[in-house]
N, C-alpha and C positions, 0 to 999 in steps of 0.2 A: 229751616236751618240750614239744611245740606244746599239748596236752591240759592241761598244768601252768600256761601263760600263760593259756589260754582260762578256766580256773577261777579264776585270779588277776584276771582282768579281771571276772568275774561277781561275785566276793567284793568287790571294790573299788567296783564301780556300785551294788550292793546296799548297802554300808555308806554310800556318800554319800548315797545317796535315804535311807537310815534315820535319818543325822544331821540331813538337811534336813528330815524329816518332825518330829523331835522337836525341832529349832528352830522349825518351825511351830506345833507344840503348845504351846511354851512363851511364843512372844511373839505368836500370832496374827496373824503378817505373813507373807505370802506372797513378798513383794520381798525379805526376809531370808532366807526358805529357798532362794532362788534364787541369793542372794548365797553363802549357805554352800556349796551346791554346787559355784557356780563356783569358789570358793577352793579346795574340796576338789578340783577337777579339777587345779589345779596340783600339789597337795601328793602326790596318789596318784599322778599320772603321773610325779613325780620319784621317788618311792618305787619304782614299778613298774620305770622305768629302771636305778635302782641295783641291783634284784634280779635282773633279767635280765642286767644286765651282769657282775654277780658271778657269775651260773650259767653263762652262755654264753660268754664272753670274747670276743662279738663286736660291734663298735661299730654294725652295722647291728641289733642287738637292741633297742638303744635307742629304735627306732622304735615297738617295742610299748608302751612308756611314753608316748610321744605320741599313741599311738593310744587308750590309755584316757583321756588327757587330753582329745582329741577327742570320744569318746564322753559324757564327764561334761560337757564345754563344751555339746555339743548338748542334753542332758539340763536343764542349767541354763537354756538359752535355752527350751526348752520350758516350764518352769516358769514362767520370767518371762512368757512369753506366756499362759500360763493365768491368771496374776496379774493380767495387764492386762485380759483378758477378763472376769474375775470382777469386778474393779472398774468396768469400764465397765458391766456389767449392773446392778451395784448403784447406781450412780449413774444410770441410766437408770430403774431401778425406783423409786427414791426421788424423781424427778424427776414421775412421773407419780402417784405416791401423794399427794404434798404439794409442787405447783407453788410456792405461796407461799414455800417455805424458800429457793428459790434465788435 
């Protein structure tokens, strides 16, 4: 049973990251990709909680859905931090190449 929950966790994390990547490829905006992953954290956490509750009939099992939401929340914060670093590097690079533009 625990292996099923771990597989479900991996599938939802990979799916959220794939959707975030597709959002990035379509919009070329890392901030929007981080927002998409953050929204999917809540959605997939709720879906996982419902699936786990329907299978195990234990109220404490809903914590696995919250665990998934926490993983995806950390993931979206990592993507957001990455977007901030990339934006900062682009601005610094632009500043040193063309200082009169600023």
